[in-house]
C-alpha positions in Angstrom: -5.8 7.6 1.9 -5.5 9.6 4.9 -7.8 9.6 8.0 -7.9 10.8 11.6 -8.2 8.8 14.8 -8.2 9.4 18.3 -6.4 6.1 19.8 -3.6 5.3 22.3 -0.4 4.6 20.6 0.7 0.9 21.9 4.3 -0.4 22.1 7.6 0.6 23.3 9.0 3.8 21.9 12.5 4.9 21.0 13.5 8.7 20.1 15.8 10.1 17.7 16.1 13.5 16.4 15.9 14.5 12.8 16.7 17.8 11.0 13.8 19.0 8.8 13.9 21.5 6.4 10.2 23.0 5.9 8.9 25.4 3.1 7.6 28.5 4.6 9.7 28.2 7.9 12.7 30.4 8.7 14.8 27.8 8.8 15.4 23.9 9.5 13.3 22.4 12.5 14.7 19.9 14.8 11.5 17.6 15.2 11.6 14.7 17.8 10.9 11.3 15.8 9.6 8.7 18.0 9.4 5.3 16.5 7.1 2.5 17.8 9.5 -0.6 17.9 6.9 -2.9 19.3 7.1 -5.4 16.6 4.4 -6.9 14.5 5.1 -10.8 13.8 7.3 -11.0 10.9 7.6 -7.3 10.0 10.3 -4.6 10.9 10.2 -1.0 10.3 13.1 1.4 10.0 12.4 5.2 10.1 14.9 8.2 9.2 17.6 8.7 12.0 18.1 4.9 12.2 21.6 4.2 11.2 20.5 1.5 8.9 18.1 3.8 6.8 20.3 5.6 4.4 21.9 2.2 3.4 18.9 0.2 3.0 16.9 3.0 1.3 19.5 3.6 -0.9 19.3 0.1 -2.2 15.6 1.2 -3.2 16.1 4.5 -4.7 19.6 4.9 -5.5 20.7 8.3 -6.1 17.6 9.8 -5.6 17.8 9.2 -1.7 18.6 12.8 -0.8 15.4 13.8 -2.7 13.4 11.2 -0.8 14.8 12.1 2.5 13.2 15.4 1.9 10.0 13.7 3.5 11.7 13.0 6.5 10.5 12.4 9.2 7.4 11.2 7.4 9.1 8.0 6.1 8.9 4.3 7.0 11.1 1.5 5.5 9.1 -1.6 6.0 11.0 -5.0 6.0 9.2 -8.6 5.4 11.1 -10.8 7.6 8.4 -13.5 7.6 7.7 -16.7 5.3 4.7 -15.1 3.4 4.0 -12.4 1.1 2.7 -9.0 2.4 -0.3 -8.3 0.5 -1.8 -5.0 2.4 -0.7 -2.8 5.3 -1.4 0.5 6.9 0.9 2.7 8.2 0.6 5.6 10.6 2.0 9.0 11.5 1.0 10.8 14.7 1.6 14.3 14.5 2.1 16.3 17.9 0.9 19.8 17.7 0.7 21.7 21.0 -1.1 19.3 23.3 -3.1 17.8 20.2 -2.1 14.5 18.9 -3.0 14.1 15.2 -2.8 10.7 13.5 -2.6 10.2 9.6 -3.0 6.7 8.5 -2.2 5.4 4.9 -3.7 2.3 3.5 -1.9 0.3 0.9 -3.8 -2.9 -0.7 -2.4 -5.5 -3.4 -5.4 -7.6 -4.2 -4.0 -9.3 -7.4 -1.2 -10.9 -5.4 -4.1 -13.2 -4.0 -4.5 -15.7 -6.6 -3.3 -19.2 -7.1 0.2 -20.8 -5.9 3.1 -19.0 -7.1 5.4 -20.8 -9.3 9.2 -20.2 -9.2 9.8 -17.7 -12.0 6.3 -16.0 -11.9 6.5 -12.2 -12.6 5.2 -10.2 -9.6 1.4 -9.9 -9.7 0.9 -6.6 -7.9 3.0 -4.5 -5.7 3.3 -7.1 -3.0 6.3 -7.3 -0.6 7.5 -10.8 -0.9 9.7 -12.5 1.8 12.9 -10.8 2.4 11.9 -7.6 0.5 11.7 -4.0 1.6 9.3 -1.0 0.8 10.0 2.6 1.3 6.7 4.2 2.3 5.8 7.9 2.7 2.7 9.2 4.0 1.3 10.6 0.8 2.9 8.0 -1.8 4.9 4.7 -2.3 8.0 6.9 -2.8 10.3 3.9 -3.0 8.5 3.0 -6.1 7.9 6.6 -7.1 10.8 8.7 -5.6 10.2 11.7 -8.0 6.8 12.2 -6.2 8.6 13.3 -3.1 9.2 16.7 -4.5 5.1 17.3 -4.9 4.9 15.4 -1.6 7.0 17.7 0.2 4.8 20.7 -0.3 1.9 19.2 1.3 4.0 17.8 4.2 5.3 21.6 4.7 1.8 22.6 5.7 0.9 19.6 7.8 4.4 19.8 9.7 3.6 23.6 10.6 3.8 23.7 14.2 4.6 20.1 14.8 6.9 19.3 17.7 7.0 15.5 17.5 6.1 12.5 15.2 5.4 9.1 16.3 5.4 6.4 13.2 4.1 2.9 13.2 2.6 0.2 11.3 -1.0 -0.1 12.2 -1.7 -3.5 10.4 -0.4 -5.9 7.9 -1.7 -8.9 6.0 -0.2 -11.6 4.9 -1.0 -14.0 1.8 -2.2 -16.9 3.9 -4.8 -14.4 5.5 -2.9 -13.7 8.9 -3.6 -10.2 10.1 -1.4 -8.6 12.6 -1.7 -5.1 14.4 -4.5 -3.4 16.1 -6.2 -2.6 12.3 -7.7 0.7 13.7 -8.2 1.6 9.8 -10.1 -1.6 9.3 -7.7 -2.8 6.6 -9.5 -6.3 6.6 -12.8 -4.8 5.9 -11.4 -2.9 2.8 -9.1 -5.7 1.5 -11.2 -8.6 1.6 -14.3 -6.9 -0.8 -11.3 -5.9 -3.1 -9.8 -9.5 -3.4 -13.5 -10.7 -4.0 -14.0 -8.0 -7.0 -10.7 -9.2 -8.7 -11.5 -13.0 -8.1 -15.1 -12.6 -9.5 -13.9 -10.8 -12.6 -11.4 -13.6 -13.2 -14.1 -16.2 -12.9 -16.4 -14.2 -15.6 -13.4 -14.0 -17.9 -12.6 -17.5 -17.5 -16.2 -18.7 -18.2 -16.3 -16.7 -21.6 -12.8 -18.0 -22.6 -14.2 -21.4 -21.8 -17.4 -21.0 -23.9 -15.2 -20.0 -26.8 -15.1 -16.4 -26.9 -11.9 -15.1 -28.3 -9.5 -13.1 -25.8 -9.4 -10.2 -28.3 -12.9 -9.7 -28.4 -13.3 -10.4 -24.8 -10.6 -8.1 -23.8 -12.2 -5.1 -25.9 -15.8 -5.7 -24.7 -14.3 -5.2 -20.6 -12.3 -2.3 -21.8 -15.3 -0.5 -23.3 -17.4 -1.7 -20.1 -14.5 -0.3 -17.8 -14.8 3.0 -19.9 -18.5 3.2 -19.2 -18.2 2.6 -15.4 -15.3 5.4 -15.1 -17.7 7.6 -16.9 -20.5 6.8 -14.4 -18.3 7.1 -11.4 -17.3 10.6 -12.4 -20.8 11.7 -13.1 -21.9 11.5 -9.3 -20.4 13.3 -6.5 -19.7 10.6 -4.1 -19.6 7.2 -5.9 -20.4 4.3 -3.7 -17.5 2.1 -2.2 -18.6 -0.7 -4.2 -18.8 1.1 -7.5 -15.2 2.1 -7.1 -14.1 -1.1 -6.0 -15.2 -3.0 -8.9 -13.7 0.0 -11.1 -10.4 -0.5 -9.4 -10.6 -4.1 -10.1 -11.4 -3.8 -13.9 -8.4 -1.3 -14.2 -6.3 -3.8 -12.2 -7.3 -6.9 -14.2 -7.2 -5.2 -17.8 -3.8 -3.5 -16.9 -2.4 -6.7 -16.2 -3.8 -8.7 -19.0 -2.8 -5.9 -21.3 0.9 -6.6 -20.0 0.5 -10.0 -20.2 -0.8 -10.5 -23.8 -3.2 -13.0 -25.1 -0.9 -16.2 -25.9 -2.0 -18.1 -23.2 -5.2 -16.4 -21.3 -6.9 -19.3 -20.4 -4.0 -20.6 -18.2 -3.1 -17.4 -16.9 -6.6 -16.6 -15.6 -6.8 -20.3 -14.2 -3.8 -19.7 -12.4 -5.3 -16.2 -11.0 -8.3 -18.2 -9.0 -7.7 -18.6 -5.3 -9.0 -21.8 -3.9 -10.2 -21.8 -1.2 -11.7 -18.2 -1.2 -9.5 -15.6 1.0 -10.3 -15.1 4.5 -8.8 -13.3 7.1 -7.4 -14.7 10.6 -6.4 -12.4 13.2 -3.1 -13.1 15.1 -2.4 -11.6 18.4 
């Protein structure tokens, strides 16, 4: 998800230079990359040009590092130095073209990570970033998880970087699993994330009620999968589906995909542990 804003960049800035090869240009361009180093509590970001970037990014993408680095300077390595899991974040790259500074933002949300207490040995519930973990983020995709996307993303970036003379990179907001939000949140991450959590929790409660009433897990899954297909067809039949329609469809896809991977052996216990008590709320931290 990308959006444009006109907002001042906050924080202390440090600069480095990167050599960027752009499709459609006569040769590589040197674009100064300015990294917003004002820290968000519990989170650190590392950008290409930092002496630590290659080593730590290689631990994530291995031999595909050179491919991923074709997306420089529009990369961020996010480190979770807190004691809580990161369940949503928004990153921003401000592209300077002439006298204009054009912000591009991306939002990542992991609503299935909001559930009951995590038990040691639990499988990952979503793509959340647990304490001590790192995530390699590109402007168009989570290239740390899907490094092969870099070759396609680089083509889009070539157009967006045409005429760009400087880039500023920073995190705009981060939400932790205890509901703490840090950062200015100019993309309204909290307003987007909470409804998604509520849609997932509502679906969990509905599934649990049916299982507790004696409906078989197999039949319930099949009926919900049919409903998901119908909802998908409905969403594609309108030019601009409502946000609420898309949020419910995302919840259905996520929950059914997780259920398919988990299997039906202990569905009642599984979905009982997915419930969040008390309800998830956001608390802003300055």
